[in-house]
N, C-alpha and C positions, 0 to 999 in steps of 0.2 A: 637853665635849660628850658626853651619854650616848649618842647615836646616831652617834658618829663611826665613818667607814669606815677611818679610817686614812689617807685622801688628802684633805689638809686643804683644798685649793682646791676639790674637788668637794664637800665639806661645806659650805663657805661658799657656793657657787654655788646648793646645794640650799636653804640658808636664804633666799637672795634670792628664789628661785621661790616657795617656801612662802609667804613674806611677800606675794607679789604675788596669791596665790590669792585672798585676801579683797578685792581690788580695787585701783585705781591707787593709786601711792605717790610722793611726792617724795623726793628723796635723803635728807632728814631724817626721812622717815617710814621709809624703808629702814633707816636707821642705828637708829631707836628700836625697829623691830620685829625686827631680826636681832641687835643687839648688836655688829655690826662697826664697826671705825672707819671715819670718813667717806671718806678714801682708798680703802680696800679696797671698802667698799660700791659706791663709784663706778666703780672700776676693773672689778670683776666685772659690774656691770649694764650697763656699755658693752661689755664683751667679750661677754655673752650676747646683747645688741642685735646685734652683729656676726653671730651665728649665728642670729639672728631668733627666739631663744627669748624675747627681750624686746623691746618695742617702746615707743613714746611715743604718749601720747594727745594731743588738741589744746592741752592746757594744759602739755605737755611732761612730764607725770608718767610714771613707768614703769608699763607693763602687761605681762601675759603675751603672748608674741609670736606670731605666725602658724604658726612651725615646731611648736609644740606642739600645735595644732590638726591639722597635716597627719600628725604622728606618732600622735595619737589615732585619726584617721580609718584610718590604715593599720592599727592594732592592731583597729579595729571591722572592717575589712574582712575580716581574717582569720576572726573570729569569725562574721561574715555569710556567708561562703562555706561555712564548716564546717556551717552550718545549712541553707544555701539548698536543697542537693540534694533532700532528702525532701520540703520544702515546695514546690518547684517541680514535683516530679514528682506530688505528690498534687493540685495545682493543675491539672496537665495532664490527670490522670485524671477529675477532676471535671467539667472543661470540655471536655474532647475537643480542646483547641486547645494550640498550642505555647505555653510558659510561659517568660517571661525575667526577668532581674534586671538593671537598668541602675545605673550610678553615673555621676555627672558628673566629666568630667576635663577642665578649663579651659572651652572653647567648645564641647566636643563631650560625647557620652555614649558609654559603653562597655558592652557586654554582658559581664557578669562571670560569669554562670551562665545555663543554659538546660535546659529539658526539652522535647525535640521530639516532635511527634506521630510516630506510628510509620508513618504513610503520608501521601501528599499533601503532600510537604515544600517546595513552591515558596515558602512564606512563612517558611521558616526564616530564623533569625538566629543564626549562628554565634557562640560564645563567642569574645571578643576583637574582634568587629566594632565599628567605631567609626562612630556615626551623628551626624547633626546635632541640635543643641538647638533648631532654628527650626521642627520640625515632629514630630508624633507625640505620642501620649497620654502616653508616659514622660517626654518632654521637657517636657510642660505640668507634670507633676507635680515634676520636678527644678527647674522655673523658679518655680512658683506661690509658694512660701514663702521666696524669695530677699529679701535686703535690697532696699529701693526703688531704689537706684541700679543695682544689678546686674540687677534686674528690668526697669528701663526700658532699659538697655543691650541686655538679650537679646531685648527684644520688637521691636527694629529689624530688619525684614527677616523677622520670624517669620510662620507661617502661622496662628498664633492671636493673639488680643488680649487686652489688660489684662481686659476685661470677662469674657471666656472664662476666664481665670485666677481671677477673683474668684469665679465659679461653681464652679471645681475646689475652691477653698478651703472653700467653703460645703458642698459635697457630700462631699467627702474622697476623690473619684476622678475620673478623666478618661477621655474617650472620644475617638478620631479614627477618621475614615472617609475613606480616600484621601488623607490629608493628607501623609505621607512617600512613599507608594508607591501608584499607582493600584491600586484593586481590593482593597486590603489594609485591614482595620479592626483596631482594638486598644482594650483597657480597661487602665488603670493605676491603681495606689494607692500612697501612700507608706510606706516603711520609716523609722521614727524612731529615732534613737539614744538613749542614756540622758538626754541634755539636752533631748529631745523635737524636735532638729533633724531635718530630712528629710535622710537619708543615702543613700536609693536609693529605686527605683522597681520594683514588681512589675508585670509585664505579662502579658497573653495577646494572641495575634494570630492572625489567620487571614483567609480570604477573605471579602469582604463578603457573598457568596452564603450563607455558613453564619452568619456573626456578624450579619447584617442591617444596616440602616441605624441601628439603635439597639442597639448591642452592650452598652452599659451595663445595659440592661434585663435581658439574658441573664446577664451575668458580673460585674457590679460587685460584688456581695456575695461570691462566691467569691475575687475578686481581693483584696478589702478584708481577708477573713479571713486570706489568705495573708500579706499585709502585716503583719497583726497578729501572726502567729506568729512573724515573723521580728523585728519590733520587741520584742516579749516576750523572745525568746532574747538579743537585744542588752542589753536592761535587766537580765536576770538576770546576764549576764557583765560588766556595766559597773561 
């Protein structure tokens, strides 16, 4: 093997994962793609399945597992956070409102970066804050492009509807007025990773008195531009 690392079992595991990159494979397919002996291919695939790096589809074929998605997301988050500071600061300066970046974490969303207004901080969301996925414009963004089953589950008890999320997908941005907290309005847009999957939401938030009952009219374009800059940074480093 030309690209041998000197650690045989890892080289063979890498062969299995590389073979699955092109799509689902039966055990026979793995053997053909890797050149490994059938018992070896089976043993490695099952071991990788134990570590969630390999999974099975509905037909029992081997596929890449969810742990790889989690690791990729963690790597993407590092790149995202490295870029977020100046983008959020610019967004705050352009809009005059607090700017935040949210990522989904299970059934909640977490503020992973923020640029605060220099005065009037009652609407501040500190970095590290965990907020509901049932209300707020960034929750709408993080939910709108989910798979149908997860979307259906997420809408149970939510302050927004499937129809509202359909509008979010069509427009490419969301707004909320007093949805999560009375008197607070916000506007959000999606940040997309290299595979075009929504990985985060950029938001501006502030009192309804400043953002009005139609905050999107004031700030949607600035928020979309900020989200686009972060998406472009992820694409360049992906």
